[in-house]
VEXDREN-2710 file (C-alpha; in Angstrom, 1 decimal):
% VEXDREN-2710
k/r/px/py/pz
1/MET/3.5/-17.9/32.3
2/LEU/4.5/-14.2/32.2
3/ALA/7.8/-15.0/33.8
4/ALA/8.7/-17.0/30.7
5/ILE/8.3/-14.0/28.5
6/PRO/11.6/-12.1/28.1
7/MET/11.2/-8.4/28.9
8/ASP/14.0/-5.9/27.9
9/PHE/12.9/-2.6/29.5
10/SER/16.3/-1.1/28.7
11/ALA/15.1/-0.9/25.1
12/LEU/12.2/1.4/26.0
13/PRO/12.7/5.1/25.5
14/ILE/11.9/5.7/29.1
15/HIS/13.6/9.0/29.5
16/GLU/11.9/10.4/26.4
17/LEU/8.6/9.1/27.5
18/ALA/9.1/10.9/30.8
19/ALA/9.8/14.2/28.9
20/LEU/6.6/13.6/26.9
21/THR/4.6/13.1/30.1
22/THR/6.0/16.4/31.3
23/ALA/4.5/18.1/28.3
24/VAL/1.1/16.6/29.1
25/CYS/1.4/17.9/32.7
26/TRP/2.4/21.4/31.5
27/ALA/-0.4/21.4/28.9
28/ALA/-3.1/20.8/31.5
29/THR/-1.4/23.2/33.9
30/SER/-1.6/26.1/31.4
31/LEU/-5.4/25.9/31.5
32/ILE/-5.6/25.3/35.3
33/ALA/-3.3/28.2/36.0
34/ALA/-4.9/30.9/33.8
35/VAL/-7.6/31.8/36.3
36/PRO/-5.6/31.8/39.6
37/ALA/-2.6/33.6/37.9
38/GLY/-4.9/36.3/36.7
39/HIS/-6.6/36.6/40.2
40/LEU/-3.4/36.7/42.3
41/GLY/-0.9/38.2/39.8
42/ALA/2.0/36.3/38.4
43/VAL/4.5/36.8/41.3
44/ALA/2.1/35.9/44.1
45/PHE/0.7/33.0/42.1
46/SER/4.1/31.6/41.4
47/ARG/5.2/32.1/45.1
48/LEU/2.3/30.2/46.5
49/ARG/2.6/27.2/44.2
50/GLN/6.3/27.0/44.5
51/VAL/6.4/27.2/48.3
52/SER/3.6/24.6/48.7
53/VAL/5.2/22.1/46.3
54/ALA/8.6/22.6/47.8
55/ALA/7.2/21.9/51.2
56/MET/5.6/18.6/50.0
57/LEU/8.8/17.5/48.2
58/ALA/10.9/18.4/51.3
59/ALA/8.7/16.3/53.6
60/PHE/9.0/13.3/51.1
61/VAL/12.8/13.7/50.6
62/PHE/13.6/14.0/54.3
63/VAL/11.3/11.2/55.4
64/THR/12.9/8.9/52.8
65/GLY/16.4/10.0/53.5
66/ARG/17.1/10.8/49.8
67/TRP/18.8/14.1/50.7
68/GLN/21.8/12.5/52.2
69/ASN/23.8/12.1/49.0
70/LEU/23.5/15.8/48.0
71/SER/26.9/17.5/47.9
72/HIS/27.6/21.2/48.4
73/HIS/28.7/21.5/44.7
74/ASP/25.5/19.9/43.5
75/LEU/23.5/22.1/45.9
76/ALA/25.1/25.3/44.5
77/LEU/24.4/24.3/40.9
78/LEU/20.8/23.3/41.6
79/MET/20.2/26.6/43.3
80/ALA/21.5/28.5/40.2
81/SER/19.3/26.3/38.0
82/GLY/16.3/27.0/40.2
83/VAL/16.9/30.8/40.3
84/ILE/17.3/31.0/36.5
85/GLY/15.0/28.3/35.3
86/ILE/12.1/28.6/37.8
87/PHE/12.3/32.0/39.7
88/VAL/13.0/34.0/36.5
89/GLY/11.6/31.6/33.9
90/ASP/8.3/30.8/35.7
91/SER/7.7/34.4/36.7
92/LEU/8.1/35.6/33.2
93/LEU/6.0/32.7/31.8
94/PHE/3.0/33.5/34.0
95/THR/3.3/37.2/33.3
96/ALA/3.2/36.3/29.6
97/LEU/0.3/34.0/30.3
98/ASN/-1.7/36.9/31.8
99/ARG/-0.9/39.1/28.8
100/LEU/-1.1/36.6/25.9
101/GLY/-3.3/33.7/27.1
102/PRO/-2.2/30.0/27.2
103/ARG/-2.1/29.4/23.5
104/ARG/0.2/32.3/22.5
105/SER/2.4/32.2/25.6
106/SER/2.9/28.4/24.9
107/ILE/4.4/29.0/21.5
108/LEU/7.0/31.4/22.9
109/PHE/7.9/29.0/25.8
110/ALA/8.2/26.2/23.3
111/LEU/11.2/27.9/21.9
112/ASN/13.2/26.7/24.9
113/ALA/13.7/23.5/23.0
114/PRO/15.9/24.8/20.2
115/MET/17.6/27.2/22.7
116/ALA/18.4/24.2/25.0
117/ALA/19.6/22.2/22.0
118/VAL/22.1/24.9/21.0
119/LEU/23.2/25.5/24.6
120/GLY/23.7/21.7/25.1
121/TYR/25.8/21.5/22.0
122/ALA/27.9/24.6/22.9
123/ASN/28.4/23.9/26.6
124/LEU/28.0/20.1/27.1
125/GLY/29.4/18.9/23.8
126/GLU/26.2/17.0/23.1
127/THR/25.7/15.7/19.5
128/LEU/22.5/14.6/17.8
129/SER/21.9/12.2/15.0
130/PRO/20.6/13.7/11.7
131/LEU/17.3/11.9/12.3
132/ALA/17.1/13.6/15.8
133/VAL/17.9/17.0/14.4
134/LEU/15.2/16.5/11.7
135/GLY/12.8/15.4/14.5
136/ILE/13.5/18.6/16.5
137/GLY/12.9/20.7/13.5
138/VAL/9.6/19.0/12.6
139/CYS/8.4/19.2/16.3
140/VAL/9.2/22.9/16.5
141/ALA/7.5/23.6/13.1
142/GLY/4.5/21.6/14.3
143/VAL/4.2/23.6/17.6
144/MET/4.5/26.9/15.7
145/LEU/1.8/25.9/13.2
146/ALA/-0.5/24.6/16.0
147/ILE/-0.3/27.9/17.8
148/PHE/-0.3/30.3/15.0
149/PHE/-3.3/28.7/13.4
150/GLY/-4.9/27.5/16.6
151/LYS/-7.5/30.3/16.8
152/ARG/-10.7/30.3/14.7
153/ALA/-12.1/33.6/13.4
154/GLY/-14.5/35.1/15.9
155/ASN/-13.2/33.3/18.9
156/THR/-13.7/35.7/21.8
157/HIS/-13.0/33.4/24.8
158/VAL/-11.1/35.0/27.6
159/PHE/-8.2/32.6/26.9
160/GLU/-7.8/34.2/23.5
161/GLN/-7.8/37.9/24.6
162/GLY/-4.5/39.7/24.8
163/LYS/-3.8/42.4/27.4
164/GLY/-1.4/45.3/26.9
165/PRO/1.2/45.8/24.1
166/LEU/2.0/42.6/22.2
167/TRP/5.7/43.2/22.1
168/ILE/5.9/43.2/25.9
169/GLY/4.2/39.8/26.1
170/VAL/6.5/38.4/23.4
171/ALA/9.6/39.6/25.2
172/LEU/8.3/38.1/28.4
173/GLY/7.6/34.7/26.7
174/LEU/11.1/34.7/25.1
175/GLY/12.7/35.5/28.4
176/ALA/10.8/32.6/30.0
177/ALA/12.0/30.2/27.3
178/LEU/15.6/31.3/27.7
179/GLY/15.5/30.9/31.5
180/GLN/14.1/27.4/31.1
181/ALA/16.8/26.4/28.6
182/ILE/19.6/27.7/30.8
183/GLY/18.2/26.1/33.9
184/SER/18.0/22.8/32.0
185/VAL/21.5/22.9/30.8
186/ILE/22.8/23.6/34.3
187/ALA/20.9/20.7/35.7
188/ARG/21.6/18.2/32.9
189/PRO/25.1/17.0/34.1
190/LEU/23.9/16.6/37.6
191/MET/21.1/14.4/36.6
192/ALA/23.3/12.4/34.3
193/GLY/25.5/11.8/37.2
194/GLY/22.8/10.0/39.1
195/LEU/21.3/12.8/41.3
196/ASP/17.9/11.9/42.7
197/PRO/15.2/13.9/40.7
198/PHE/13.1/14.4/43.8
199/VAL/16.0/16.1/45.7
200/ALA/16.8/18.2/42.6
201/SER/13.2/19.3/42.3
202/MET/13.0/20.2/46.0
203/VAL/16.1/22.4/45.8
204/ARG/15.2/24.1/42.5
205/ILE/11.6/24.8/43.5
206/GLY/12.5/25.7/47.1
207/VAL/15.1/28.3/46.2
208/ALA/12.8/29.8/43.6
209/GLY/10.0/30.1/46.2
210/LEU/12.4/31.8/48.6
211/CYS/13.5/34.3/45.9
212/LEU/9.8/35.1/45.1
213/SER/9.0/35.5/48.8
214/GLY/11.8/38.1/49.1
215/PHE/10.8/39.7/45.8
216/LEU/7.2/40.3/47.1
217/LEU/8.6/42.3/50.0
218/LEU/10.0/44.9/47.7
219/PRO/8.0/48.2/47.5
220/ILE/6.9/47.6/43.9
221/PRO/3.1/48.0/43.5
222/THR/3.0/46.1/40.2
223/ILE/4.2/42.8/41.8
224/ARG/1.8/42.9/44.8
225/GLN/-0.9/40.3/45.2
226/LYS/-3.9/41.6/43.2
227/ASN/-6.8/40.1/45.0
228/PRO/-7.5/38.2/48.3
229/LEU/-6.8/34.4/48.3
230/THR/-9.9/32.4/48.1
231/MET/-10.3/28.6/48.8
232/LYS/-11.0/28.0/45.1
233/VAL/-8.0/30.0/43.9
234/ALA/-5.7/28.3/46.5
235/LEU/-6.8/24.8/45.4
236/LEU/-6.3/25.7/41.7
237/THR/-2.9/27.2/42.5
238/VAL/-1.6/24.3/44.6
239/GLY/-3.1/21.8/42.2
240/SER/-1.4/23.4/39.2
241/GLY/1.9/23.4/41.2
242/VAL/1.7/19.7/42.1
243/LEU/0.9/18.8/38.5
244/ALA/3.5/21.1/36.8
245/MET/6.3/21.0/39.3
246/GLY/5.8/18.1/41.7
247/VAL/5.1/15.7/38.8
248/GLY/6.1/17.4/35.6
249/MET/9.4/19.0/36.7
250/THR/10.5/15.9/38.6
251/LEU/9.8/13.8/35.4
252/LEU/11.7/16.3/33.4
253/LEU/14.8/16.1/35.6
254/TYR/14.5/12.3/35.5
255/ALA/14.4/12.6/31.7
256/PHE/17.7/14.6/31.7
257/SER/19.4/11.8/33.7
258/GLY/19.4/9.6/30.5
259/GLY/18.2/11.8/27.6
260/LYS/20.0/14.4/25.6
261/THR/19.2/18.1/26.3
262/GLY/17.9/18.9/22.9
263/ILE/15.7/15.8/22.6
264/VAL/14.3/16.0/26.1
265/SER/13.6/19.8/25.8
266/THR/11.9/19.3/22.5
267/LEU/9.6/16.6/23.7
268/SER/8.7/18.6/26.9
269/ALA/8.0/21.6/24.6
270/THR/5.3/19.8/22.7
271/SER/2.7/20.9/25.3
272/PRO/1.2/23.7/23.0
273/ALA/0.0/21.0/20.6
274/MET/-1.4/19.0/23.5
275/VAL/-3.2/22.1/24.7
276/LEU/-5.4/22.1/21.5
277/PRO/-7.9/19.4/22.5
278/LEU/-7.9/20.7/26.1
279/LEU/-8.8/24.1/24.8
280/TRP/-11.5/22.6/22.6
281/ILE/-13.0/20.9/25.7
282/THR/-12.7/24.0/27.9
283/THR/-13.9/26.7/25.4
284/LYS/-16.3/24.5/23.4
285/GLN/-14.7/26.0/20.3
286/ARG/-12.9/23.7/17.9
287/PRO/-9.3/24.8/16.9
288/ALA/-8.7/25.6/13.2
289/ALA/-7.6/22.9/10.7
290/GLY/-4.1/24.3/10.6
291/ALA/-3.7/23.7/14.3
292/TRP/-4.5/20.0/13.9
293/LEU/-2.0/19.8/11.1
294/GLY/0.6/21.3/13.4
295/ALA/-0.3/18.7/16.0
296/GLY/0.2/16.0/13.4
297/LEU/3.6/17.3/12.6
298/VAL/4.5/17.2/16.3
299/ILE/3.6/13.5/16.4
300/CYS/5.8/12.9/13.3
301/GLY/8.6/14.8/14.9
302/MET/8.3/12.7/18.1
303/ALA/8.5/9.5/16.0
304/LEU/11.7/10.8/14.4
305/LEU/13.2/11.7/17.8
306/PHE/12.4/8.3/19.2
307/ALA/14.0/6.7/16.1
308/GLY/17.1/8.9/16.2
309/ARG/17.7/9.1/20.0
310/THR/20.8/6.8/20.0
END
């Protein structure tokens, strides 16, 4: 009976849905990662999760033979994308997370969406429909509103406590957003050309892990591992890596294979709005009304993006 029902899966916004799922993964990861990142330090935390996820992806890619279609040209570009987008971007993001907490660092990282849209227009010649441009603007406004008004008065949870000068945390968050945007623009043509997303993730995450391993060897006390690795911290670190990079990053690269840079980046950057209910569950403190209004704008913006994606 089901066979008689016509199904046109090509009409589904599958690439945009993949980007949206990436946002869900990143929202959950920002909470999971807060404790182990603070325990180990941003660099040691990033190194452990990237090396572990890269090893898992490498085993899968080589067993399935997916790596055989990877050219030297693609390899070089993926390595550049990994160094800028993950090695630099991820390290800056988790340093900002340690200083600002998940809510405030998320707003800064969400700015990678408009950055990527501009870079995609300037470097890839991508154009967006007026409806899609409006959707991007509404999404960004919603994310900003959700974060700026996401804290209720008197909230003293550790996730809401800042550390050090605010301007340093802001600079780190903006650097992370720019790194993510540049890495996305470098990878976009490769993914549109049919490159396997698992192979792309393996190369990008692997080279970032190697860079971080070398970085930790430098005689710089501030980047050293802060505390000994415990089983709980190791499980949280690897788990956050599998969710954010093994699943989220691979879905993001798949989204770039058929979606425009600005739209995909905007949808993946809606994670701050998605963090709100997760923070409510975790901290037992309800976000302010303005935060929910921002989340509503994000939903409206996503609807406009889906409608104007062609």
